[in-house]
N, C-alpha and C positions, 0 to 999 in steps of 0.2 A: 922598125921591125919588132914583130910581136913573139915574144918567146911562147912555146906550148908548155903545155903542164910537165910539170917535173914528174917523173914516174922514180921511184925509190924500190920498187919491182924485179926479183930478180928471179932468176928460173928457180922453179922447185918452191918457191916462199910460199905461196898458197897451199902446196900440199904438205908442207911442215906446219902450217897455221893449223889447218884442217886435222894434222894427227893431232896436235898439241891440245886442240878443242875436244878431239874423240878420247884421248887419256885423260882430260881433265872430267868431261861430261860422263863417261862409263866408269872411270876409275874410280871417281868418288862413289859412285853408286854400288860397284863390285864388293867392297868390304862390309857395305851394310847387309847387302845378301847373303854374302857368306856369314854373318854373323849370326843371322836370323838362322842359317841353313845348320849349321856347324857348330855355333858357338865361338867361333874364332874372333880375335880383335876386340876382346870384351863383350862380344855382342850375347843376345839373351839364349841363343839358341831355337829349336822349335817349340818346345815347350814355354818357354818364356816369351817367343813370338806371338804364341796363343794367346798368353795371357795379356799380353799387349794390346792384340785385337779386340779381345772380350771388354777391356779396361773401355776402349772407345767404343762399344756398344756395336763392334762389326761382327761379323759371323766368324766363329774362332774353331769349330769343332773340325776334327781328322776328316781328312787329308787336307783342305785349303791351307792351313798355317805353312805347310810342307811343299806343296803347288808356289803358294806365293812366294816362299825363300828361295825356290828352285828357280823360279821364272825370274826375280828380282836379279839373282845371280847371272843367271844366263842372258838377260837384254844386258846388264852391265857389263861384259865379257864379251859379248858379241858388237857392243858399241866401240871397245876398245881395239879390238883388233879389226874392225871395219868389215864386219859378217854382216850379211841383210840389213846395214846400217840405218838405211832409212826407218825400217820398222821396228828395228830394235831402239832406234832413240825414240821414236813415239809411243814406246811399251815404256822405256824407262820416265821418260814425260808424264805418262799415265800414273804410273808409281808416285811420282814425285807431286803430281797434281793433286793426291789422296792426301799426302803429307801435309801440303799446304792448306788446303779445306779443314784437314783437323786440327792444323794450329791457329785457323784466324781468329777464332775467339781470344789468342794472347796478343793480338796486335803485331805489327812488325817486326819488332826486333828479335831475332832469334837468341840474344841472351834472355830472354824472357818467354821464350817458347813461342816464338812469333813466326812469321813465314819467310823472313829476310832471306835466310840458306835456302831451304827447298824452294825455294822460287829461281834464285839464282840458280840452281843445279837443272830447274826445269826448264828454263830458258836457255841454258847450254846445248840441253838435249833436243831443245826445240831447233836450236841453230845448227844442227849437226843434220837433223831430220831435213831440214831447208836447203842446206847447201850439197850433203850427200858428204861421200866418205872421204874424198879427195883421192888423189894419187898413191897415196901409201897405205893400202887397204888391200884385206882380201878380196875385196868386190872388185875391185880393178885388177887384180891380180887373175881371180878368177875370169872375170872376163877377157882379159888379154891372152890368156890361155885359150880359151874357147875360140876366140877371133882368130888365133894361129892353127887352132885345128882347122877350122874351116875352112881358111885359106889354103890347105893344103890339097 
């Protein structure tokens, strides 16, 4: 007799795992956006963010720093709550991709300004974009409400 594969999966495990991934992927990006937007968490605020952009040789004239900081904050929050999740996670990955590109000259290790840390969060956001939000999300809640409305 050959035993089948052992499954450790329990109901709602995948939903809880995807929620955890979303909380990490968006939750680590969100305070960085708020730091740029409002100066929270020791962030630079809009003026400091504009100076950072200029330091890297990127466009920094108003209203671009405000728009970028607002967008970064919004996509981080959207990933966390699971709203338009795939698009928001791709937007988050795009922000992190720029960070990876800007830090590439510093090598791998984040402790030396390298790409290790932003690449981890880029990949986490790509995982969210590829898998979707999971059952514990605003997207699924909205879809189930729409389905129950159409079924009446």
